C-alpha positions in Angstrom: -12.8 -41.8 -12.5 -15.7 -44.2 -13.2 -17.2 -44.2 -16.7 -19.9 -41.6 -16.9 -18.8 -39.7 -13.8 -18.3 -36.0 -14.3 -14.7 -34.9 -14.9 -13.2 -33.1 -11.9 -12.5 -29.5 -12.4 -8.7 -28.8 -12.4 -7.3 -26.9 -9.5 -4.1 -24.9 -9.7 -2.2 -23.4 -6.7 -0.3 -20.2 -7.3 1.9 -18.5 -4.6 3.2 -15.0 -5.1 4.8 -12.8 -2.5 5.2 -9.4 -4.2 3.2 -6.7 -5.9 5.0 -7.0 -9.2 4.5 -10.8 -9.3 0.8 -10.2 -8.4 0.3 -8.3 -11.7 2.3 -10.8 -13.8 0.5 -13.8 -12.3 -2.8 -12.0 -13.0 -1.9 -12.0 -16.7 -1.3 -15.7 -16.6 -4.5 -16.4 -14.6 -6.5 -14.5 -17.2 -4.9 -16.4 -20.1 -5.6 -19.8 -18.3 -9.2 -18.9 -17.5 -9.8 -17.7 -21.1 -8.9 -21.2 -22.3 -10.4 -23.2 -19.5 -13.0 -21.0 -17.6 -13.8 -23.8 -15.2 -10.2 -24.0 -13.8 -10.1 -23.2 -10.1 -7.1 -21.1 -9.0 -6.2 -21.1 -5.3 -3.7 -18.5 -4.4 -1.5 -16.5 -2.1 -1.5 -13.2 -3.9 -2.9 -9.7 -4.2 -5.7 -7.6 -5.7 -4.7 -8.1 -9.3 -4.8 -11.9 -9.0 -8.2 -11.8 -7.2 -9.5 -9.5 -10.0 -8.3 -12.1 -12.5 -10.4 -14.8 -10.9 -8.1 -16.4 -8.3 -9.4 -17.5 -4.9 -6.9 -15.6 -2.8 -6.6 -17.3 0.6 -3.5 -15.4 1.8 -2.8 -11.8 1.0 0.8 -10.7 0.1 0.2 -7.7 2.3 0.5 -9.9 5.3 3.8 -11.5 4.1 5.7 -8.6 2.6 9.0 -9.1 4.4 12.3 -8.0 2.9 15.9 -8.2 3.7 17.7 -10.9 5.9 17.1 -9.2 9.2 13.4 -8.4 8.5 12.6 -11.9 7.3 13.9 -13.5 10.6 11.2 -11.8 12.6 8.5 -13.0 10.3 9.6 -16.7 10.3 6.9 -18.1 12.5 4.2 -16.6 10.3 5.9 -17.9 7.2 6.2 -21.4 8.7 2.5 -21.6 9.5 1.7 -20.6 5.9 4.1 -23.2 4.5 2.5 -25.9 6.6 -1.0 -25.0 5.3 0.2 -25.0 1.7 2.2 -28.2 2.1 -0.9 -30.0 3.6 -3.0 -28.6 0.7 -0.5 -30.0 -1.9 -0.5 -33.4 -0.2 -4.3 -33.5 0.0 -4.7 -34.6 -3.7 -6.8 -31.5 -4.4 -4.1 -29.7 -6.4 -3.2 -30.6 -10.1 -0.5 -28.0 -10.7 1.6 -25.7 -8.5 2.8 -22.4 -10.0 5.3 -20.5 -7.7 5.9 -16.9 -8.8 9.4 -15.6 -8.0 9.8 -15.2 -4.2 12.3 -18.1 -3.9 12.9 -18.6 -0.2 9.4 -19.9 0.5 8.4 -21.0 -3.0 11.3 -23.4 -3.4 10.4 -25.1 -0.1 6.8 -25.4 -1.2 7.9 -26.7 -4.6 9.8 -29.5 -2.8 6.6 -30.4 -1.0 4.7 -30.4 -4.3 7.3 -32.6 -6.0 7.2 -35.1 -3.1 3.4 -35.1 -3.3 3.4 -35.8 -7.1 2.2 -32.4 -8.1 4.0 -30.9 -11.2 5.7 -27.6 -10.7 5.7 -24.8 -13.3 7.9 -22.0 -11.9 6.8 -18.6 -13.3 9.3 -15.7 -13.2 12.8 -16.9 -12.2 14.2 -15.7 -8.9 17.4 -13.7 -9.6 19.6 -16.6 -8.7 21.9 -15.6 -11.6 22.7 -12.4 -9.6 23.4 -13.8 -6.1 22.4 -17.4 -5.4 23.7 -19.7 -8.1 23.9 -22.5 -5.5 20.1 -22.6 -5.4 19.9 -24.1 -8.9 20.9 -27.5 -7.6 17.7 -27.6 -5.6 15.7 -26.0 -8.4 16.7 -28.8 -10.8 15.3 -31.4 -8.4 11.9 -29.7 -7.8 11.0 -27.8 -10.9 9.4 -29.4 -14.0 9.5 -26.3 -16.1 10.9 -22.8 -15.6 9.0 -20.0 -17.4 11.2 -16.9 -17.6 10.5 -13.3 -18.6 14.1 -12.1 -19.1 15.7 -13.3 -22.3 19.2 -14.0 -20.9 17.7 -16.4 -18.3 17.0 -19.0 -21.0 20.7 -19.6 -21.7 21.4 -19.6 -17.9 18.9 -22.4 -17.2 19.8 -24.4 -20.3 23.4 -24.5 -19.0 22.1 -25.7 -15.6 20.0 -28.5 -17.2 16.6 -27.0 -16.0 13.8 -27.1 -18.7 13.0 -23.5 -19.6 10.9 -21.4 -21.9 10.8 -17.7 -22.5 7.3 -16.3 -22.0 8.1 -12.7 -22.9 7.6 -9.9 -20.4 4.0 -9.1 -19.4 5.1 -5.5 -18.7 5.2 -4.7 -22.4 1.4 -4.9 -22.5 1.2 -2.7 -19.4 3.5 0.2 -20.4 2.8 2.1 -23.6 5.9 3.1 -25.6 6.2 6.7 -26.8 6.6 7.5 -30.5 10.3 8.0 -30.0 12.9 9.0 -27.4 11.8 11.6 -24.9 13.3 15.1 -25.0 14.7 17.0 -22.0 12.7 19.8 -20.5 13.5 23.4 -21.1 14.3 25.8 -18.3 11.1 27.7 -19.0 8.9 24.6 -19.2 6.7 23.1 -16.5 7.2 19.4 -16.1 6.8 16.4 -13.8 9.2 14.2 -11.9 8.0 10.9 -10.5 9.2 9.7 -7.1 8.9 6.0 -6.2 10.3 5.2 -2.7 9.4 1.5 -2.9 6.6 -1.1 -2.7 7.2 -2.2 0.9 7.0 -0.4 4.2 10.7 -0.9 5.0 11.7 0.4 1.6 9.6 3.5 2.0 11.0 4.1 5.5 14.6 3.9 4.1 14.0 6.0 0.9 11.4 8.7 1.6 13.7 11.1 3.5 16.5 11.1 0.9 14.0 11.4 -1.9 12.2 14.4 -0.3 15.5 16.0 0.3 16.6 15.6 -3.3 13.2 17.0 -4.5 13.7 20.1 -2.4 17.1 20.7 -3.9 15.8 20.0 -7.5 13.0 22.5 -7.0 15.6 25.1 -6.3 17.4 24.3 -9.6 14.1 23.8 -11.6 11.5 26.1 -10.1 8.8 25.0 -12.6 9.1 21.2 -11.9 6.4 19.4 -9.9 6.6 16.0 -8.2 4.3 13.1 -8.2 4.9 10.6 -5.3 3.9 7.1 -6.4 2.2 5.0 -3.8 2.4 1.3 -4.2 -0.7 -0.9 -3.5 0.6 -2.1 -0.1 1.6 1.4 1.1 -0.9 3.5 3.1 -1.0 7.3 2.5 -0.1 7.7 6.1 3.4 6.4 5.4 3.8 9.0 2.6 3.2 12.2 4.6 4.4 15.1 2.4 6.2 17.7 4.5 4.1 20.9 4.8 6.7 23.1 3.0 6.5 20.7 0.0 2.8 20.3 -0.4 2.6 23.1 -3.0 4.6 21.0 -5.5 4.4 17.4 -4.3 1.2 15.3 -4.7 0.6 11.6 -4.1 -0.6 9.4 -6.9 -1.8 5.8 -7.2 -2.3 5.9 -11.0 0.9 3.8 -11.4 1.8 3.2 -15.0 -0.4 6.0 -16.4 2.0 8.6 -14.9 5.0 7.6 -17.0 3.6 9.2 -20.2 4.0 12.8 -18.8 7.0 12.3 -16.6 10.4 13.8 -17.7 12.4 12.0 -15.0 11.9 9.2 -12.4 13.7 8.9 -9.0 13.1 5.3 -7.9 14.0 2.6 -5.4 15.5 -0.3 -7.2 12.8 -2.8 -8.1 10.2 -3.6 -10.8 9.4 0.1 -11.2 12.8 0.7 -12.8 11.9 -1.7 -15.6 8.5 0.0 -16.0 10.3 3.3 -16.2 12.6 1.9 -18.9 9.7 0.6 -20.9 8.3 4.2 -21.1 11.7 5.6 -22.2 11.9 7.9 -19.2 15.4 8.6 -17.8 15.8 7.8 -14.1 18.0 7.8 -11.1 17.9 4.6 -9.1 18.6 4.5 -5.4 18.6 1.8 -2.7 19.2 1.7 1.0 18.7 -1.2 3.4 19.8 -2.2 6.9 23.5 -2.5 7.5 23.3 -6.3 8.1 21.3 -6.9 5.0 23.7 -4.8 2.9 26.8 -6.5 4.1 25.3 -10.0 3.5 24.0 -9.0 0.1 27.3 -7.5 -1.0 29.1 -10.7 -0.2 26.7 -12.7 -2.4 25.9 -10.5 -5.4 27.7 -11.6 -8.6 26.8 -8.8 -11.0 27.9 -5.2 -11.0 24.5 -3.5 -11.2 21.3 -3.6 -9.2 18.9 -1.7 -11.6 17.2 -4.1 -14.0 17.6 -1.7 -17.0 21.4 -1.8 -16.4 21.4 -5.6 -16.0 19.5 -6.1 -19.3 21.7 -3.6 -21.1 24.9 -5.0 -19.6 26.0 -1.4 -19.0 25.4 1.5 -16.7 22.7 3.2 -18.7 21.1 4.9 -15.7 22.9 6.0 -12.5 22.7 3.9 -9.3 23.2 5.4 -5.8 23.5 2.7 -3.2 23.5 2.9 0.7 25.7 5.8 1.8 25.5 7.3 -1.7 21.7 7.5 -1.6 21.7 11.0 -0.1 19.8 14.1 -1.2 22.8 16.0 -2.6 24.0 13.1 -4.8 20.5 12.2 -6.0 19.9 15.8 -6.9 23.2 16.1 -8.8 22.5 13.0 -10.9 19.0 14.1 -11.7 20.1 17.7 -12.5 22.9 16.3 -14.7 20.4 14.3 -16.8 17.8 17.1 -17.0 20.3 19.8 -17.9 22.0 17.8 -20.7 19.7 17.4 -23.7 22.0 15.1 -25.6 22.6 12.8 -22.6 18.9 12.8 -21.8 18.0 11.7 -25.3 20.6 8.9 -25.4 19.4 7.5 -22.1 15.8 7.5 -23.3 16.7 5.9 -26.6 18.7 3.1 -24.9 15.9 2.4 -22.5 13.4 2.1 -25.3 15.7 -0.3 -27.1 15.3 -2.8 -24.2 11.6 -3.4 -25.2 12.5 -5.5 -28.2 14.6 -7.9 -26.1 11.6 -8.6 -23.8 9.1 -9.3 -26.6 7.7 -12.8 -27.3 4.5 -12.7 -29.3 1.8 -15.0 -27.9 4.1 -15.9 -25.0 1.5 -15.7 -22.2 -1.0 -17.7 -24.3 1.5 -20.4 -24.9 2.4 -20.5 -21.2 -1.3 -20.9 -20.3 -1.6 -23.8 -22.7 1.5 -25.4 -21.1 0.0 -24.9 -17.6 -3.2 -26.6 -18.6 -1.4 -29.5 -20.2 0.7 -30.0 -17.0 -2.5 -29.8 -14.9 -4.0 -32.6 -17.1 -6.6 -30.3 -18.7 -5.2 -30.9 -22.2 
């Protein structure tokens, strides 16, 4: 710039494709803007990122594809988005690119950023350690710094030769820890069970029937229990129609994390909500069903024995998982009933889940990451 000319405001591009990433990215955006309020954030994201001050040009709601077969039908739309983002990165307008998880598209965009001379700070590692170790070769070429939120990922990327820092998990600030392990309900006690069928339409379609069926059976065993059906931000109430015979004891909630304090049990689709549940010390049953093609392909690629993040972090089967043909009402009910009816087992699960909080903690991690981002953007 010429002497005396005003310094150009730094512009950061952030792309995020999922609700959980939207919340975590919002934490980073808030930390960046607290340090450099003039920083412009252009984003593909959701409501949380917009509320934190990002200029959201593309909504994750329009790109919430999942599974191999579902993604294929959305490819033309994704390609148009990628062309726009690639052109933006090569325009000279962007000082830093921050992809958030969502590896398929984000790694391709990262390659465009790298070829355009834009530094890449990857926030929240894709779960390549679980199913796609081959991707790390490409990641090493296009990522300047990987910021992870799971502690074991640091060693993984160090071994792969990819610069990495542990930022701590933003979820610790979102979920309040109870004073101690939770206690199982008594037979004469009214209590709540949370039901989370998923954060995407396909997940809800696959899981809602089995979850409702399990709730009916649990109500027969535990007549005083009530159910709260958690609605994710991208899910309309119309997709969560409660059967008429269940409306007396099943209600829909959008309160999200506030519900964990009261809940005695969670039945959830595998995803971010299982880690949220763990942070609250609430025992859970994890389920997952997907299309036959997606399942067959995933099974051939997955390298770890668990799918629920609490089990992955613990390196053990702390909470039960029911996958595909096992995710049926009877088996879900039996697992849930087995936990609720055994006070000792219930307490041990709650205690082990709460112990995971310490492994995710890094004091000042998000603030340090914001400083790194601003340095990479040339603001520091």
